[in-house]
GUROTOR-7516 format. One line per 8 residues: number of its first residue (from 1); their letters; for each residue z, y, x of C-alpha. Coordinates in steps of 0.05 Angstrom, whole numbers, padded with zeros to 5 digits. Example, Ala and Ser with C-alpha at 12.3 -4.5 7.8 and 13.67 -1.06 7.14 Angstrom:
% residues 2
1	as	00156/-00090/00246; 00143/-00021/00273 $
//
This chain:
% residues 288
1	xxxxxxxx	00004/-00004/-00003; -00015/00064/00025; 00018/00133/00023; -00057/00174/00039; -00054/00194/-00042; 00023/00210/-00040; 00020/00269/00009; -00035/00294/00057 $
9	xxxxxxxx	-00031/00278/00127; -00073/00298/00186; -00106/00248/00235; -00050/00240/00275; 00014/00233/00223; -00032/00189/00184; -00031/00143/00249; 00047/00151/00262 $
17	xxxxxxxx	00053/00136/00173; 00022/00072/00180; 00071/00057/00234; 00130/00075/00188; 00102/00041/00127; 00106/-00024/00151; 00181/-00028/00147; 00167/-00010/00076 $
25	xxxxxxxx	00118/-00053/00061; 00162/-00120/00060; 00154/-00171/-00005; 00216/-00212/-00024; 00185/-00282/-00039; 00220/-00298/-00107; 00187/-00240/-00134; 00120/-00245/-00118 $
33	xxxxxxxx	00057/-00297/-00126; 00071/-00353/-00073; 00009/-00372/-00029; -00035/-00428/-00044; -00024/-00496/-00015; -00091/-00490/00030; -00054/-00416/00048; 00006/-00455/00076 $
41	xxxxxxxx	-00022/-00510/00108; -00072/-00461/00154; -00006/-00424/00170; 00027/-00492/00193; -00029/-00528/00230; -00036/-00484/00291; 00007/-00520/00348; 00071/-00481/00362 $
49	xxxxxxxx	00132/-00482/00392; 00195/-00488/00358; 00263/-00460/00381; 00325/-00493/00340; 00396/-00456/00333; 00449/-00476/00278; 00426/-00414/00240; 00356/-00410/00256 $
57	xxxxxxxx	00292/-00442/00277; 00236/-00396/00309; 00162/-00408/00308; 00118/-00389/00362; 00055/-00392/00383; 00039/-00446/00433; 00024/-00404/00490; 00030/-00332/00517 $
65	xxxxxxxx	-00044/-00324/00509; -00031/-00329/00434; 00031/-00275/00426; 00014/-00227/00490; 00074/-00234/00510; 00142/-00289/00549; 00151/-00339/00483; 00222/-00344/00522 $
73	xxxxxxxx	00240/-00263/00525; 00213/-00263/00453; 00260/-00320/00426; 00317/-00284/00471; 00315/-00218/00440; 00294/-00249/00366; 00361/-00296/00369; 00401/-00233/00391 $
81	xxxxxxxx	00381/-00200/00338; 00391/-00243/00286; 00457/-00264/00315; 00480/-00196/00310; 00450/-00182/00250; 00486/-00243/00221; 00556/-00224/00239; 00545/-00152/00207 $
89	xxxxxxxx	00527/-00186/00143; 00588/-00234/00150; 00631/-00173/00156; 00605/-00122/00108; 00601/-00189/00044; 00660/-00228/00076; 00625/-00288/00075; 00584/-00329/00126 $
97	xxxxxxxx	00512/-00345/00105; 00498/-00417/00104; 00436/-00428/00094; 00380/-00444/00155; 00323/-00389/00161; 00266/-00406/00190; 00225/-00347/00225; 00148/-00353/00240 $
105	xxxxxxxx	00109/-00318/00297; 00034/-00320/00268; -00030/-00289/00297; -00047/-00230/00258; -00100/-00264/00223; -00053/-00315/00211; -00006/-00270/00182; -00046/-00233/00140 $
113	xxxxxxxx	-00086/-00301/00119; -00017/-00333/00102; 00012/-00278/00060; -00050/-00223/00045; -00007/-00172/00074; -00049/-00114/00100; -00057/-00114/00173; 00000/-00056/00186 $
121	xxxxxxxx	00056/-00094/00158; 00097/-00121/00204; 00141/-00178/00173; 00148/-00208/00103; 00202/-00254/00072; 00164/-00307/00043; 00177/-00374/00009; 00246/-00375/00039 $
129	xxxxxxxx	00214/-00358/00115; 00199/-00294/00145; 00129/-00284/00177; 00117/-00246/00235; 00051/-00227/00262; 00041/-00218/00343; -00016/-00196/00380; -00037/-00204/00455 $
137	xxxxxxxx	-00069/-00142/00437; -00024/-00100/00423; 00051/-00121/00432; 00101/-00116/00379; 00144/-00051/00393; 00214/-00076/00406; 00248/-00019/00367; 00205/-00033/00305 $
145	xxxxxxxx	00210/-00104/00309; 00280/-00098/00313; 00281/-00063/00243; 00239/-00111/00218; 00281/-00177/00233; 00341/-00137/00207; 00306/-00122/00146; 00275/-00189/00128 $
153	xxxxxxxx	00335/-00230/00148; 00379/-00187/00099; 00329/-00212/00040; 00341/-00279/00063; 00419/-00273/00057; 00409/-00234/-00012; 00367/-00289/-00034; 00423/-00331/-00009 $
161	xxxxxxxx	00482/-00300/-00047; 00448/-00286/-00103; 00412/-00346/-00129; 00336/-00306/-00114; 00367/-00268/-00165; 00371/-00205/-00139; 00345/-00144/-00169; 00289/-00113/-00125 $
169	xxxxxxxx	00323/-00047/-00117; 00388/-00067/-00095; 00354/-00122/-00054; 00307/-00073/-00011; 00368/-00027/-00015; 00406/-00072/00026; 00356/-00085/00074; 00339/-00012/00095 $
177	xxxxxxxx	00410/00001/00107; 00406/-00056/00158; 00346/-00033/00187; 00378/00018/00218; 00350/00106/00231; 00326/00126/00149; 00243/00127/00148; 00228/00200/00153 $
185	xxxxxxxx	00181/00190/00092; 00232/00172/00045; 00268/00240/00032; 00208/00280/00018; 00179/00225/-00032; 00246/00234/-00064; 00249/00297/-00074; 00173/00305/-00096 $
193	xxxxxxxx	00193/00250/-00148; 00263/00291/-00169; 00214/00352/-00173; 00164/00337/-00222; 00199/00287/-00263; 00274/00308/-00269; 00292/00237/-00283; 00308/00180/-00236 $
201	xxxxxxxx	00260/00118/-00246; 00292/00070/-00287; 00314/00007/-00251; 00279/-00039/-00302; 00221/-00005/-00267; 00244/-00035/-00202; 00262/-00101/-00217; 00215/-00149/-00198 $
209	xxxxxxxx	00187/-00118/-00135; 00143/-00058/-00121; 00080/-00089/-00115; 00058/-00071/-00191; 00073/00004/-00188; 00025/00056/-00185; 00013/00068/-00100; 00036/00132/-00108 $
217	xxxxxxxx	00106/00124/-00130; 00123/00064/-00079; 00152/00113/-00029; 00196/00153/-00083; 00217/00080/-00109; 00238/00051/-00041; 00277/00114/-00027; 00318/00107/-00099 $
225	xxxxxxxx	00329/00034/-00082; 00365/00059/-00021; 00399/00122/-00053; 00421/00080/-00106; 00450/00021/-00063; 00482/00077/-00017; 00514/00099/-00076; 00554/00031/-00097 $
233	xxxxxxxx	00568/00023/-00033; 00599/00086/-00017; 00637/00084/-00077; 00652/00009/-00086; 00644/-00026/-00025; 00608/-00086/-00011; 00657/-00129/-00041; 00638/-00098/-00112 $
241	xxxxxxxx	00554/-00113/-00086; 00582/-00187/-00073; 00612/-00202/-00135; 00552/-00173/-00170; 00506/-00223/-00124; 00557/-00279/-00138; 00556/-00265/-00214; 00486/-00275/-00217 $
249	xxxxxxxx	00479/-00338/-00172; 00517/-00368/-00221; 00477/-00348/-00277; 00509/-00291/-00315; 00464/-00247/-00354; 00435/-00192/-00310; 00470/-00136/-00354; 00543/-00169/-00353 $
257	xxxxxxxx	00538/-00183/-00281; 00526/-00110/-00271; 00582/-00088/-00316; 00639/-00127/-00285; 00620/-00117/-00222; 00603/-00042/-00218; 00645/-00018/-00283; 00596/00009/-00322 $
265	xxxxxxxx	00527/-00013/-00356; 00468/-00001/-00319; 00438/00057/-00366; 00496/00102/-00351; 00489/00084/-00278; 00424/00113/-00279; 00451/00175/-00315; 00503/00177/-00259 $
273	xxxxxxxx	00448/00158/-00206; 00401/00219/-00233; 00458/00266/-00229; 00470/00251/-00153; 00392/00253/-00141; 00396/00322/-00168; 00441/00352/-00127; 00425/00324/-00062 $
281	xxxxxxxx	00352/00342/-00078; 00379/00419/-00077; 00416/00409/-00006; 00398/00412/00058; 00407/00335/00073; 00340/00305/00093; 00349/00234/00088; 00367/00190/00016 $
//
């Protein structure tokens, strides 16, 4: 999804925006169409090198020529990021994730064919696995790779804690919070939406992923998701978020789970959210 219809960029800004956008355009497996069997076979048929730990399985292209970087270095740095993220999420939620997560490093061609993602997408959580493209022509930027790994692993943990029932707005909000620095496109996108509409996007719009939204409002959707999630975490803490996810995992109706965990209905939350965003939009703070 592009932002070109959303805001005018000069050529240099367009190039920079595509790099930043890569961390936004990730998909959640349970919210989107799964690939066909032929796509899965294609992605898994290429010889690969596996690295196993108790928590993760990493698959890499079989040779350095396929990835452009030493595989031992890539494996070491990936596991360091994953272990750190695992510990952070465990401390936040006061529960240690149990499911082992698979990470597949594919060539850009394999990644695109397996996921159907644009060439600039940096990673994707799909079918319970994380896929990441690596290229011998262009080595991955360590900072962006770290952000992508943390973002996608957060999706995997949220899927486990919620029984794959977490709404996309909260799922993406939590994943963005784990990335690190806020994407610089989010603040302007949310202010533009607020100026033009004076109301928040209904959470119902952001329930099952953002792929069905008009691409012009996708940046604001990510921004509002981050703002909404921060508001909940700052007011109620990760304990309330875990309670909500746990209620969903146990099969509770989403409206009941929301009220039990957060102490108000989703509609009341939307009203409070609108007030907070309106105050923020008039202030000088840049990020949502």
